N, C-alpha and C positions, 0 to 999 in steps of 0.2 A: 308602265310603271306606276302611274297612280293607282289603275284596275287591279294590278296584281297585287300593291297595297292594301286594298282594300277587302280584297280576297283573303289574303291575311288576317286582316282583322276579324271580319264575319267568320272566319274558320274558329280563330281564339276562343271569340263569345260561342259559339257550336259545341265546342271539344267541352267548354266551362259547363254551360247546361245539361249537358248529356252525360258528365261525371258525376257532378260534386254538387250543384245549384240547389239541387231538389234529392239531397240525399240529408239524413240524422241532423248531422253537424249542425248545416246552414238550414235545414229545415223545419227541424225539430222531428220528423219522419222519414224516413226514405221512399221515395217511390219509384224508385230503378227495381227492374225484375233482377239485377246483378248487386243489389244491396250497395254498401258502402265501400264497394271493392276499390274507386278512385280516393278514399278519404284522405290517406295518408299525405296526399299532395295537394291537400285542400288549398291551405295557403297561398301556393304556388298558381294554383287555378286562378284563384280569385286576382289575385295581382297580374295577371294575363289577360281574366276578363277586362279589366278598366283600362288596361293598355290598350287591348282592341277595339271598347267606346270612342276613348279618347281620340286615337288616331283615326276613326272612322268621321269621327267629327272633324278632325283637321284637314283632310282628305278633300271634307265637304267644301271647305273654304275654298280651295282649287279649283273644284267640278264646276261649282259656283259659279266663278268670274270666267271661265269660259262657255259655259249657257248662257249667261248676261250678253258677252260680247257676241254669241252668234245668235241670239234672240233682237227681231225686229222692233219690237214693244213689251210693254210690263203683262198686256195680256195671251202675246206670243209666249210670252216665257214663263206665264202659270200653266198654259194647256201643255207645254213642253213637262211640267211638273206632275200637273196634274194625270196624262197620259201615260207616265211613268209610272205613276205611284197606285193611282185609284184599283186599276183592272185587278194587280196582283193584293192589294189590301182586301178587295172585297170579296177575292174566292180564298185568301185564306180565313178572312175572317167567318164566312159561311162553314168552311171545313173544320175548324174549329168551335164552332158553337155546335155543329152536327155530332162532331165526334163525343163532345164532350155529353152532350145530352142525351146519343143511342149509348153511349158505354156506361154513361153512370159513375163514373171514376171517381168525381168530386162528392160522391156518397160512400166510399168506399174507404176514403181517406180524410181525418178530420183536421187537419190541416190546411186545405184544401178545400172544405167545403164552399166557399164562398166563389169557387169558380164556373159555378153556375149563372150562365148568359141570361140577362134580362133586356127586354128589347131596349131601353133606354140607354143601356150598354151597349146594345150592338149598333146603332146609330150613332153614338157619340165616337165609336170606336170608328167608323166606316167612315165618318166627317173629319178624321183627327184632330178631335175636341177630347182634351183630359176630361175622362167621366167626374175626375176630384173636384174639377174646377164648376162643371154643371150641380155635382153634388152638394158642395158649400152654398150653392145659389137656391137650391130647392130645398134643405135643408134632408139632403140623405147622404150621410158622411162615407157609406157604405161601397156607394159604385165603384165600379174597376175597368181594366181593359177588358176587352175580351182574350185577349192574350197581354202579358205583363209587358213584353216588349216592345209592345208598340208607344211607350212611353216616349220614344225617341219622336216618333212622329209628331208630338206636340212640341217636341223643341224646334226640330226641322221646320215646319210650318209658320212658325213663327222668324224662325231667321232667317227662308225667304223670302218672307214679306219685306220685313226689316230691310235686308240686303240688296232687294230689290227695289224697294223705293228710294234709298241711298242711290242707286245708281243709275237712275233713269232722272234723278233729279240734279247730282251733281257731277257726274261723269260727261257729259257734255261739256260742262266748262271747266273739264279735267280737276277737278275738286272731290273728287272720291276717296281717293286715300283720306283728304284730311278731315271730309264728315265721317269716314267711317273711325277715324281714331278719338272722335269726338261723341260719336256713338258709344265706343267701347267706355272711354272712359264715362260717360255717364252712366252707364250701364255698371260698370265696377264701382260709385259711388253709389248708387242705389243699392248696390246688394250688401255696402258696409254698412249703410245707413239703416237696414232692413235687421242686418246681424247685431248690429249695435242695442237696435228697438227691442230686437227679442231677449238679446242677455239682460236688458233692464227688467222686462216683464218676469221673465226666471227669477231675477233677485228678488223681486219685490213678492 
């Protein structure tokens, strides 16, 4: 059932990306050979995509609990996650980079000229590290993922790290649920404080 729901979530995102995400309404110019054929339903498609992303992350929570219970150690859990993600990520990153550079598509559309892949973007993408996170620290704000949808990996990796550490520290004592609730409340508090801080800066 979880795999079925995850498939529907992924399908909704794929449909959105192949119909309206790179159309004129959302991108400024259309990249599709079929133009803006599906643009009349853009608002419904955008809502569908948001639903798909949220559903995918929600399912990940259940999947992680199953994997943690079936892992013998933190190292075993990490190996399982990396062996599942890394091979396909490296393959797709290489293919995307080759296709972009060999086709020169980023040179034919002004809205995607930033798609050209730099070595730093390539290696940060296959290491699951947000290029923007690196760019802010080296004074280069223009770094981006090789493929924009990789932004979810940065979210996933941090989630894996936090939930795995909490599991191995507190599950043996039967306190994982309590510890996880504390972590979530602390995250929410930090998020609200950050939002309030940025709001004050905006007012000033």
